[in-house]
VOVO-968095 format. One line per field, with one value per atom (N, C-alpha, C): residue number from 1; x, y, z; residue in one letter. Coordinates in nm, 2 decimals, decimal comma. Example, Ala and Ser with C-alpha at 12.3 -4.5 7.8 and 13.67 -1.06 7.14 Angstrom:
BEGIN
resi	1:1:1:2:2:2
east	1,32:1,23:1,32:1,28:1,37:1,29
north	-0,57:-0,45:-0,33:-0,22:-0,11:0,00
up	0,78:0,78:0,78:0,71:0,71:0,79
resn	a:a:a:s:s:s
end
This chain:
BEGIN
resi	1:1:1:2:2:2:3:3:3:4:4:4:5:5:5:6:6:6:7:7:7:8:8:8:9:9:9:10:10:10:11:11:11:12:12:12:13:13:13:14:14:14:15:15:15:16:16:16:17:17:17:18:18:18:19:19:19:20:20:20:21:21:21:22:22:22:23:23:23:24:24:24:25:25:25:26:26:26:27:27:27:28:28:28:29:29:29:30:30:30:31:31:31:32:32:32:33:33:33:34:34:34:35:35:35:36:36:36:37:37:37:38:38:38:39:39:39:40:40:40:41:41:41:42:42:42:43:43:43:44:44:44:45:45:45:46:46:46:47:47:47:48:48:48:49:49:49:50:50:50:51:51:51:52:52:52:53:53:53:54:54:54:55:55:55:56:56:56:57:57:57:58:58:58:59:59:59:60:60:60:61:61:61:62:62:62:63:63:63:64:64:64:65:65:65:66:66:66:67:67:67:68:68:68:69:69:69:70:70:70:71:71:71:72:72:72:73:73:73:74:74:74:75:75:75:76:76:76:77:77:77:78:78:78:79:79:79:80:80:80:81:81:81:82:82:82:83:83:83:84:84:84:85:85:85:86:86:86:87:87:87:88:88:88:89:89:89:90:90:90:91:91:91:92:92:92:93:93:93:94:94:94:95:95:95:96:96:96:97:97:97:98:98:98:99:99:99
east	0,29:0,32:0,41:0,51:0,59:0,60:0,60:0,63:0,77:0,77:0,90:0,93:0,83:0,86:0,73:0,77:0,66:0,69:0,60:0,62:0,51:0,55:0,45:0,45:0,34:0,32:0,25:0,32:0,26:0,16:0,19:0,11:-0,03:-0,03:-0,16:-0,23:-0,15:-0,20:-0,22:-0,12:-0,14:-0,01:-0,03:0,08:0,07:0,17:0,17:0,26:0,20:0,27:0,29:0,40:0,41:0,45:0,38:0,39:0,48:0,53:0,60:0,54:0,40:0,32:0,28:0,34:0,32:0,22:0,13:0,01:0,07:0,00:0,03:-0,10:-0,09:-0,19:-0,17:-0,27:-0,27:-0,37:-0,31:-0,40:-0,39:-0,51:-0,51:-0,47:-0,41:-0,36:-0,49:-0,60:-0,72:-0,76:-0,77:-0,81:-0,72:-0,59:-0,48:-0,50:-0,52:-0,54:-0,66:-0,77:-0,90:-0,91:-0,83:-0,82:-0,70:-0,65:-0,52:-0,54:-0,46:-0,48:-0,43:-0,40:-0,34:-0,46:-0,42:-0,53:-0,62:-0,56:-0,65:-0,75:-0,69:-0,78:-0,89:-0,85:-0,95:-1,06:-1,02:-1,12:-1,22:-1,15:-1,25:-1,34:-1,30:-1,37:-1,48:-1,45:-1,54:-1,63:-1,62:-1,70:-1,85:-1,94:-2,08:-2,16:-2,10:-2,17:-2,20:-2,34:-2,36:-2,32:-2,28:-2,23:-2,08:-2,01:-1,87:-1,80:-1,68:-1,60:-1,51:-1,51:-1,42:-1,31:-1,19:-1,07:-1,05:-1,01:-0,97:-0,86:-0,87:-0,77:-0,67:-0,55:-0,45:-0,43:-0,44:-0,41:-0,28:-0,20:-0,06:0,04:0,11:0,21:0,34:0,39:0,51:0,63:0,60:0,71:0,66:0,73:0,71:0,84:0,82:0,93:0,90:1,01:0,99:0,98:0,90:0,87:0,91:1,03:1,08:1,06:1,03:1,01:0,87:0,77:0,64:0,54:0,59:0,50:0,57:0,48:0,54:0,46:0,53:0,46:0,45:0,33:0,30:0,28:0,35:0,33:0,27:0,16:0,07:0,11:0,13:0,15:0,02:0,04:-0,07:-0,16:-0,12:-0,22:-0,14:-0,20:-0,14:0,00:0,07:0,20:0,23:0,13:0,15:0,09:0,03:-0,03:0,08:0,07:0,16:0,07:0,10:0,03:0,10:0,06:0,12:0,10:0,17:0,15:0,02:-0,03:-0,16:-0,27:-0,26:-0,36:-0,36:-0,24:-0,23:-0,30:-0,28:-0,34:-0,50:-0,53:-0,69:-0,74:-0,67:-0,72:-0,73:-0,64:-0,65:-0,74:-0,81:-0,91:-0,84:-0,71:-0,63:-0,64:-0,62:-0,62:-0,47:-0,48:-0,36:-0,26:-0,13:-0,02:-0,02
north	15,53:15,53:15,65:15,63:15,74:15,73:15,83:15,83:15,78:15,70:15,67:15,77:15,82:15,93:16,02:16,14:16,24:16,30:16,29:16,36:16,45:16,56:16,66:16,66:16,64:16,65:16,78:16,89:17,02:17,02:16,96:16,95:16,89:16,78:16,72:16,78:16,84:16,89:16,79:16,69:16,58:16,56:16,54:16,52:16,35:16,28:16,14:16,11:16,03:16,00:15,84:15,78:15,64:15,61:15,52:15,50:15,37:15,36:15,25:15,12:15,13:15,00:14,96:15,03:14,99:15,07:15,12:15,20:15,33:15,38:15,51:15,60:15,72:15,81:15,92:15,94:16,06:16,17:16,28:16,39:16,51:16,55:16,67:16,80:16,88:17,02:17,09:17,08:17,13:17,10:16,96:16,91:16,96:16,94:16,99:17,14:17,23:17,36:17,39:17,33:17,35:17,30:17,20:17,14:17,18:17,29:17,34:17,35:17,29:17,28:17,41:17,51:17,62:17,69:17,78:17,84:17,93:18,01:18,10:18,02:17,92:17,85:17,77:17,72:17,65:17,74:17,85:17,95:18,00:18,00:18,04:17,93:17,81:17,69:17,67:17,69:17,66:17,76:17,89:18,00:17,97:17,97:17,93:18,04:18,16:18,28:18,26:18,27:18,25:18,36:18,48:18,59:18,61:18,51:18,51:18,54:18,61:18,62:18,50:18,46:18,34:18,39:18,38:18,43:18,34:18,39:18,29:18,21:18,07:17,97:17,97:17,93:17,90:17,76:17,70:17,56:17,54:17,63:17,63:17,61:17,50:17,47:17,55:17,62:17,69:17,61:17,54:17,46:17,37:17,26:17,17:17,17:17,19:17,18:17,08:17,00:16,90:16,97:16,91:16,97:16,84:16,86:16,76:16,62:16,52:16,38:16,35:16,44:16,41:16,48:16,57:16,65:16,72:16,78:16,88:17,00:17,11:17,24:17,26:17,29:17,32:17,48:17,53:17,67:17,69:17,76:17,79:17,92:17,92:18,05:18,14:18,26:18,36:18,31:18,22:18,18:18,15:18,05:18,01:17,96:17,99:17,94:17,87:17,86:17,80:17,67:17,60:17,48:17,36:17,30:17,18:17,06:16,97:16,86:16,74:16,68:16,57:16,44:16,34:16,22:16,16:16,16:16,12:16,19:16,32:16,41:16,38:16,36:16,33:16,19:16,10:15,96:15,97:16,06:16,08:16,15:16,24:16,31:16,20:16,11:16,00:15,88:15,89:15,79:15,66:15,68:15,57:15,57:15,46:15,47:15,53:15,61:15,68:15,58:15,62:15,53:15,51
up	10,82:10,69:10,64:10,56:10,50:10,36:10,29:10,14:10,11:10,00:9,95:9,82:9,77:9,67:9,65:9,62:9,60:9,46:9,37:9,23:9,20:9,15:9,11:8,95:8,89:8,75:8,72:8,69:8,68:8,55:8,45:8,33:8,35:8,43:8,47:8,59:8,67:8,80:8,90:8,91:9,00:9,08:9,21:9,30:9,33:9,29:9,32:9,44:9,54:9,65:9,66:9,66:9,67:9,82:9,87:10,02:10,05:10,17:10,21:10,22:10,22:10,21:10,07:9,97:9,83:9,76:9,84:9,78:9,71:9,62:9,55:9,55:9,58:9,58:9,48:9,39:9,29:9,36:9,39:9,45:9,36:9,32:9,23:9,29:9,23:9,28:9,33:9,26:9,30:9,44:9,46:9,59:9,70:9,67:9,77:9,81:9,71:9,74:9,81:9,76:9,83:9,96:9,99:10,14:10,21:10,18:10,24:10,40:10,48:10,62:10,70:10,64:10,72:10,79:10,89:10,97:10,89:10,79:10,71:10,63:10,56:10,46:10,55:10,67:10,75:10,80:10,84:10,89:10,77:10,65:10,54:10,51:10,50:10,47:10,57:10,70:10,81:10,86:10,79:10,82:10,78:10,87:10,83:10,77:10,77:10,72:10,56:10,53:10,38:10,30:10,35:10,27:10,29:10,33:10,37:10,22:10,24:10,12:10,10:9,97:9,95:9,84:9,89:9,81:9,69:9,59:9,47:9,51:9,46:9,49:9,38:9,41:9,30:9,30:9,18:9,16:9,09:9,09:9,01:9,13:9,12:9,22:9,20:9,30:9,30:9,35:9,47:9,53:9,64:9,67:9,77:9,86:9,99:10,08:10,19:10,24:10,34:10,47:10,56:10,70:10,79:10,85:10,94:10,86:10,94:10,88:10,87:10,88:10,89:10,79:10,72:10,64:10,52:10,43:10,33:10,34:10,30:10,29:10,14:10,09:9,96:9,94:9,84:9,81:9,68:9,68:9,56:9,49:9,37:9,30:9,32:9,37:9,37:9,49:9,57:9,68:9,80:9,88:10,01:10,01:10,11:10,12:10,26:10,34:10,48:10,51:10,42:10,44:10,46:10,58:10,62:10,60:10,51:10,49:10,53:10,66:10,72:10,64:10,66:10,59:10,62:10,74:10,77:10,70:10,69:10,61:10,47:10,41:10,26:10,24:10,33:10,30:10,33:10,42:10,44:10,32:10,26:10,13:10,02:10,03:9,91:9,95:10,05:10,09:10,14:10,20:10,25:10,41:10,46:10,62:10,66:10,77:10,82:10,86:10,87:10,90:11,05
resn	x:x:x:x:x:x:x:x:x:x:x:x:x:x:x:x:x:x:x:x:x:x:x:x:x:x:x:x:x:x:x:x:x:x:x:x:x:x:x:x:x:x:x:x:x:x:x:x:x:x:x:x:x:x:x:x:x:x:x:x:x:x:x:x:x:x:x:x:x:x:x:x:x:x:x:x:x:x:x:x:x:x:x:x:x:x:x:x:x:x:x:x:x:x:x:x:x:x:x:x:x:x:x:x:x:x:x:x:x:x:x:x:x:x:x:x:x:x:x:x:x:x:x:x:x:x:x:x:x:x:x:x:x:x:x:x:x:x:x:x:x:x:x:x:x:x:x:x:x:x:x:x:x:x:x:x:x:x:x:x:x:x:x:x:x:x:x:x:x:x:x:x:x:x:x:x:x:x:x:x:x:x:x:x:x:x:x:x:x:x:x:x:x:x:x:x:x:x:x:x:x:x:x:x:x:x:x:x:x:x:x:x:x:x:x:x:x:x:x:x:x:x:x:x:x:x:x:x:x:x:x:x:x:x:x:x:x:x:x:x:x:x:x:x:x:x:x:x:x:x:x:x:x:x:x:x:x:x:x:x:x:x:x:x:x:x:x:x:x:x:x:x:x:x:x:x:x:x:x:x:x:x:x:x:x:x:x:x:x:x:x:x:x:x:x:x:x
end
């Protein structure tokens, strides 16, 4: 599956992805930032230490960049800049089967 359109509604904090199978996904900026797939965010999320340091998350979108024909990179203001969200990962976050 590939998106036919991706729209960011900054006022609502929602990224809408319309897929080539006709489905549409609304993903909150909070969910996308909390589930950032970059190595730093994954390490922080998966650290079992109960005393781990958790860095403040940014839910304000700065930019979205295409990555080849398979993903987007989301840049958060004051936060992570390295998350690459594949089409399959976005569908997974939306509760849809991967393409």
